[in-house]
Structures are given as C-alpha cells and as structure tokens.
C-alpha positions in Angstrom: 24.5 -22.7 33.9 21.5 -22.6 31.5 22.0 -21.1 28.1 20.6 -17.8 26.9 17.9 -19.6 24.9 16.9 -21.7 27.8 16.5 -18.7 30.0 14.5 -17.0 27.3 12.0 -19.9 27.0 11.6 -20.5 30.8 11.0 -16.8 31.6 12.1 -17.1 35.2 13.4 -13.5 35.5 17.0 -14.3 34.6 17.4 -11.1 32.6 17.4 -8.0 34.8 16.0 -5.5 32.4 14.3 -3.3 34.9 17.3 -3.2 37.2 19.4 -1.7 34.4 16.8 0.9 33.5 19.3 3.8 33.9 21.4 2.4 31.1 18.4 2.1 28.8 17.4 5.7 29.7 20.8 7.0 28.7 20.8 5.0 25.4 17.3 6.0 24.4 18.0 9.6 25.4 21.0 9.9 23.2 19.2 8.2 20.3 16.2 10.6 20.6 18.5 13.6 20.9 20.4 12.7 17.8 17.2 12.2 15.9 15.7 15.5 17.0 18.8 17.4 16.1 18.9 15.8 12.6 15.2 16.6 12.1 15.7 20.2 13.1 18.9 20.9 11.3 18.9 18.6 8.3 15.2 18.1 7.7 13.7 15.5 5.4 14.2 14.4 1.8 10.6 15.2 0.7 9.4 13.4 -2.4 7.8 15.1 -5.4 4.3 14.5 -4.0 5.2 17.1 -1.2 7.3 19.5 -3.2 5.6 19.3 -6.6 7.4 18.8 -9.9 7.4 17.0 -13.2 7.2 13.3 -13.9 8.4 11.7 -17.1 7.7 8.1 -18.0 8.4 5.8 -21.0 8.3 2.0 -21.5 11.6 0.0 -21.7 10.3 -2.8 -23.9 11.7 -2.5 -27.5 14.1 0.3 -26.7 17.2 0.7 -29.0 19.6 0.6 -26.0 19.5 -1.1 -22.6 17.7 1.1 -20.1 19.5 1.5 -16.8 19.0 4.1 -14.0 22.5 5.6 -14.4 22.2 6.0 -18.2 18.8 7.7 -17.9 20.2 10.0 -15.2 23.1 10.9 -17.4 20.8 11.8 -20.3 18.7 13.9 -18.0 21.7 15.8 -16.6 23.0 16.5 -20.1 19.7 17.8 -21.3 18.5 19.8 -18.3 21.8 20.7 -16.7 20.9 19.4 -13.2 20.3 16.1 -11.5 16.8 14.6 -11.3 15.1 14.1 -8.0 14.6 10.4 -8.6 14.9 7.8 -11.4 13.4 4.4 -11.0 12.6 1.3 -13.1 9.2 0.0 -12.2 7.4 -3.2 -13.2 8.7 -6.3 -15.0 8.5 -7.7 -18.5 6.5 -5.9 -21.1 5.0 -3.7 -18.4 8.3 -2.3 -17.3 8.8 1.4 -17.5 11.2 4.2 -16.4 9.9 7.0 -14.2 11.8 10.2 -13.8 10.9 12.7 -11.1 12.3 16.2 -11.0 11.6 19.8 -10.1 9.1 21.6 -12.3 10.3 21.9 -15.9 9.1 24.5 -18.3 8.0 23.7 -21.9 11.4 24.2 -23.5 13.1 21.9 -21.0 10.5 19.3 -21.5 11.0 19.3 -25.3 14.8 19.2 -25.0 14.6 16.3 -22.5 12.1 14.3 -24.6 14.3 14.7 -27.7 17.4 13.5 -25.8 15.6 10.5 -24.3 14.1 9.5 -27.7 17.5 9.9 -29.4 19.2 7.6 -26.8 16.5 4.9 -26.2 13.9 5.3 -29.0 11.0 3.9 -26.9 8.3 2.0 -28.7 4.7 3.2 -28.6 1.5 1.1 -28.3 1.6 0.4 -32.1 5.0 -1.2 -31.9 6.8 1.6 -33.7 9.4 3.9 -32.0 7.7 7.2 -31.3 8.3 10.2 -29.1 4.7 10.0 -28.0 5.7 7.0 -25.9 7.4 9.4 -23.6 4.7 11.0 -21.4 4.9 13.8 -18.9 2.7 15.0 -16.1 2.8 17.8 -13.6 2.6 16.8 -9.9 1.2 19.3 -7.4 2.6 19.4 -3.9 -0.9 20.2 -2.4 -1.8 16.5 -2.5 1.1 15.5 -0.3 0.3 18.4 2.1 -3.3 17.2 2.3 -2.1 13.6 3.1 0.2 14.9 5.8 -2.5 17.0 7.4 -5.0 14.1 7.4 -2.2 11.8 8.9 -1.5 14.3 11.7 -5.2 14.4 12.5 -5.4 10.6 12.5 -2.3 10.5 14.8 -3.8 12.9 17.3 -7.1 11.0 17.4 -5.2 7.7 17.8 -3.2 9.0 20.7 -6.3 10.3 22.5 -8.2 7.1 22.1 -5.1 5.1 23.2 -4.7 7.2 26.3 -8.4 6.8 27.3 -8.3 3.0 26.7 -5.1 2.4 28.7 -6.2 4.7 31.5 -9.5 2.7 31.9 -8.2 -0.8 31.2 -4.9 -0.5 33.1 -4.1 2.6 35.0 -2.7 6.1 34.5 1.0 5.1 35.0 0.7 2.5 32.3 -1.0 4.9 29.9 1.9 7.4 30.4 4.6 4.8 29.9 2.9 3.5 26.7 2.5 7.0 25.3 6.2 7.8 25.9 7.1 4.6 24.0 4.9 5.5 21.1 6.4 9.0 20.9 9.8 7.4 21.0 8.9 5.2 18.0 7.7 8.1 15.9 10.7 10.3 16.7 13.2 7.6 16.1 11.6 6.4 12.8 11.4 10.0 11.5 15.0 10.7 12.7 16.4 7.7 10.9 14.7 8.9 7.7 16.3 12.3 8.3 19.8 10.9 9.1 20.0 8.4 6.2 18.2 10.6 3.7 15.4 8.2 2.8 12.8 9.9 0.5 9.6 10.7 2.4 6.5 10.0 0.3 2.8 9.7 1.2 3.4 5.9 1.5 5.9 6.7 4.2 3.4 8.7 6.2 0.8 5.9 5.9 3.4 3.3 7.0 4.3 5.4 10.0 0.7 5.2 11.2 0.6 1.5 10.9 3.6 0.8 13.1 2.0 2.6 16.0 -0.6 -0.1 16.4 2.1 -2.8 16.4 4.2 -1.0 19.0 1.1 -0.5 21.2 0.1 -4.2 20.9 3.5 -5.3 22.2 3.4 -2.9 25.1 -0.1 -4.0 26.1 0.9 -7.6 26.1 3.7 -6.9 28.6 1.6 -4.6 30.8 -1.2 -7.2 31.0 1.3 -9.6 32.5 2.6 -6.9 34.8 -0.9 -6.3 36.0 -1.4 -10.0 36.6 1.9 -10.4 38.6 1.3 -7.3 40.8 -2.3 -8.0 41.8 -2.5 -7.8 45.6 1.2 -7.0 45.8 0.8 -4.3 48.5 -0.3 -6.9 51.0 2.7 -9.1 50.4 6.4 -8.8 51.2 7.9 -11.5 48.9 8.7 -9.3 45.9 8.9 -5.6 45.0 6.9 -4.0 42.2 10.1 -3.7 40.1 10.9 -7.4 40.6 7.3 -8.4 39.7 7.4 -6.2 36.5 10.8 -7.6 35.6 9.5 -11.2 36.0 6.5 -10.3 33.7 8.9 -8.9 31.1 10.9 -12.1 31.2 7.7 -14.2 30.9 6.6 -12.3 27.7 10.1 -11.7 26.3 10.2 -14.7 24.0 6.6 -14.0 22.8 7.7 -10.4 21.9 10.7 -11.6 20.1 8.8 -14.2 18.1 6.0 -11.6 17.3 8.6 -9.1 16.0 10.3 -11.7 13.9 7.1 -12.9 12.3 6.1 -9.3 11.6 9.4 -8.5 10.1 9.5 -11.4 7.6 6.5 -10.4 5.4 7.7 -6.8 5.5 11.2 -7.9 4.4 9.6 -9.9 1.6 7.6 -6.8 0.6 10.8 -4.7 0.7 12.6 -7.3 -1.5 9.8 -7.4 -4.0 9.4 -3.6 -4.0 13.1 -3.0 -4.7 14.2 -6.1 -6.6 11.2 -6.6 -8.9 9.1 -3.4 -9.0 11.7 -0.7 -8.4 11.9 1.8 -5.6 8.2 2.6 -5.6 5.2 2.6 -3.3 5.8 -0.9 -1.9 9.4 -0.2 -1.1 8.5 3.1 0.7 5.7 1.4 2.7 7.9 -1.6 3.7 10.9 0.5 4.6 9.1 2.6 7.2 7.4 -0.5 8.6 10.8 -2.3 8.9 12.3 0.6 10.9 9.2 1.2 13.0 8.7 -2.5 14.0 12.3 -2.8 15.2 12.1 0.5 17.1 8.7 -0.4 18.6 9.8 -3.8 19.8 12.9 -2.4 21.5 11.0 0.4 23.2 8.2 -1.9 24.4 10.8 -4.1 26.2 13.5 -1.7 27.3 11.7 1.6 27.8 8.0 1.2 28.6 8.2 -1.3 31.5 11.2 0.3 33.2 9.5 3.7 33.0 6.3 2.2 34.4 8.3 0.9 37.4 9.8 4.4 38.1 6.3 6.0 37.9 4.8 3.4 40.3 7.7 3.8 42.8 6.7 7.5 43.2 3.7 6.2 45.2 4.6 6.0 48.9 2.6 2.8 49.2 4.9 0.9 46.8 8.0 2.4 48.5 6.8 1.2 51.9 6.1 -2.2 50.4 9.6 -2.3 48.9 11.0 -1.5 52.4 9.0 -4.4 53.9 10.6 -6.7 51.3 14.0 -5.4 52.2 13.4 -5.9 56.0 12.1 -9.3 55.5 15.1 -10.4 53.6 17.5 -8.9 56.1 15.7 -10.8 58.9 15.9 -14.0 56.8 19.7 -13.7 56.3 20.6 -12.2 59.7 22.2 -14.5 62.4 20.1 -15.7 65.3 19.4 -12.9 67.7 20.5 -10.1 65.3 17.2 -9.7 63.5 16.5 -6.0 62.6 13.8 -4.1 64.4 10.6 -3.7 62.4 9.6 -0.6 64.3 6.0 0.5 63.6 5.6 -1.4 60.4 2.4 -3.2 61.3 2.2 -5.2 58.0 5.7 -6.6 58.4 5.0 -7.3 62.1 1.9 -9.3 61.1 3.9 -11.4 58.7 6.5 -12.0 61.4 3.8 -13.2 63.7 2.7 -15.6 61.1 6.3 -16.9 60.9 6.4 -17.3 64.7 3.2 -19.3 64.6 4.6 -21.4 61.8 7.8 -22.0 63.9 5.8 -23.1 67.0 3.6 -25.4 64.9 6.4 -27.1 63.0 9.0 -27.2 65.7 11.8 -26.0 63.4 14.3 -23.3 64.3 13.3 -19.7 63.7 15.7 -19.1 60.9 14.6 -22.2 59.0 11.0 -21.2 59.6 11.6 -17.8 58.1 13.1 -19.3 55.0 10.3 -21.9 54.8 7.5 -19.3 55.0 9.3 -17.3 52.2 9.4 -20.3 50.0 13.1 -20.6 50.2 13.5 -23.8 52.2 11.7 -27.2 52.4 9.6 -28.3 55.4 11.3 -30.7 57.7 10.2 -34.3 57.3 9.7 -36.7 60.2 12.3 -39.4 60.7 11.3 -42.9 59.7 11.4 -45.5 62.5 14.5 -47.6 62.5 14.1 -51.3 61.8 16.1 -52.6 64.8 14.8 -50.0 67.3 13.7 -51.8 70.5 10.0 -51.7 71.3 10.4 -51.9 75.1 8.7 -55.4 75.4 10.4 -58.2 77.3 10.5 -61.7 75.9 8.8 -64.3 78.0 
C-alpha cells in the first residue's frame, strides 16, 4: 500500500475529499458559528488607534535600572491606579525604547506618571544626561483608526465585486459562488480567532486581513482551473461523475496547494519572529499575526470547502444528475453477471455507449463482459496466440 506522501505526489484521487463533504460542512459550520458568537458577544480588543488615548515613550539606553515590560507596567499602575492598555519594548541597541499606550490621561495624571517613570528609570536625553524631557507623550485620536476601517471596508466591497465578475466570466456562476463563500469564511474565521483569543486589533491588522484574501483566492482559482480542465465535455461521457472529476482535480493540485501554503507561511513566520523577538509587539507583529491566521484558514477552506461546495452546486443541475445516473448504470452493467444487465430504458446517451460496446465486442471477438470492461479502460485487450513451434503444417513428406 503506497504511503501518504506517495499518494500526495502522484495525485491519483486516493483522498476522497469531495465524498466526505458533509463532514467538512459540519466542521466549518461549527467553527463559523463559534466565531460569529464570539464577535457578537465578546467583540474585539481594539487598539489605541481605534479607541483613542495617550502614548508615552522613553529610551532604554543609559537608564538607571533595567527596563522590562512588567516593571514599567507596575510603575504605571502605581502612578495612575489602573492597568495600561499596552506596554512594549521596540527596537534594539541604542534605538530601543519603551512605549506605553493607555486611555486618555489628563494633565495631572501625566505629570504624576512622568515623575514616577523618571524616579524609577531616569532615562537619558539626547545630550547624554538623565532628564525628564526624555519621556515624551502624545495624544492619539480614534478618528484615524475609524478612517482606516472605513477605507478597508470600501476596498473589501470593491474587491469582492471584482472577484465575482472575474470568476463568473472566466469560470462560471457556481465557481464564483463557491469561491466567495470560501472568502467570507476566511474573513469570519480570522476575525473570530482575534475575538476569541483577544489579540489586539490595529490598523495593521485590518491591512493584513485584506492581503490574505488574495492568497485565498489564488489557491481556489488553481483548484477550480484543474476542475474545469477535468470536466470539459463530461456530459457526453459516462466514465466519471462531476464529483469524481472534481475530487481528482483536488488530488492533482493538493501537493501544490500544500507547498504554496508552506512557502507563504515561512516568511510570515520570520516576520512574526523578528517583530516579536527583536522589535517588540509592534506593526510587524500585528501584520504577520493576521497573515499567519489568514493563510492557514484560506488554505483549508480552498481545499475542504470551496470544491465540495462547487460539486453540490453543480449537482443541482438536472444534466449533471442524469450524467451521474448514466455512470451508475454503466458500472452496474459492467459488474452484473451475464444476462442480468440492467435495463437502460429511454436513456439514449447510455444506449449509444452500449451500442459502441456491442460493436467493440463483435470486432474483437471477446466476451461481452470483457468488452464492457475493456471499453471502460478497466481491462486489457486480448492478444492473439503465438503459433506453437511443433504445430503440424499439414504437408506430407515425400
């Protein structure tokens, strides 16, 4: 029995993904339901760019005490009386600094906080002398984050419209619907994971969410293009149903999809490591985090959701249901004992194929059952016997 990796590389249809589509529907349905409930009830952990607030920053080089996130958080809580929204160490070496983000602070709170930070860490100013002026503050307005969100929603709507038009013309309506359902799934699941885990939502998160839609669409288009190739002229044949042809296309592109996803995840993972390990939890980390979640969700939905949904949409068409019935009848006739072949009734297409089989039988001289298997590609043609060496020729010796 071939290994899993061998079946992946050969792509001969060994993985019945389409046949188990009800299982995938249940799994995706439960996941989407959990995400929607979390978004509605719990909401999002919006960053300061959306809610507005105050940002305090000071350099770590030359401080009188080691600067750590927990120590800075403790000084803030003691001075203000509540926890900050976020504390992060950004940059490396002489350019490293501490950023504190919190709700809007009044003038008295700012003075108290700066005095406490200077007493604890004594940051050094540009002239190399400890100075309270090294601790800067700025007010952040939530209107900028709202503007970014509004523009992102407009871009998302335009993107979905253009994608629908492209898929409807390049492929067909059923493929466009299946691809859009997969895209909506990716957006909902990515947003739901942020809501469930409590990741902070920043403008970088919104921008990263838009970038993953293109990746998810690319993976879906690759699979659908192979489905289109495998199902060309399928209605005139009775060898394979639409679902089987789509499943074969999925297997043939499965290894490519996995490799593409892995190659896409590696640089994003590197970006995430650099953003968190070297530069602190900043813009790079926010951008990489949403891309990591979105790439994984997009790859899974392209393989396990888009193609099975396409098959169900196509099987609503009576022409494909009739073609599937012809495939079933042909296989019944191929496996039935001699004389017990099922009646084809008024199915003219299957009757025409059976007439071809009968002609094949008469021309080759093989039994009807063998001819059926041979015409279906399931048996080898009979080979003529080679003349025996000692066979008498019929001549008398003189």
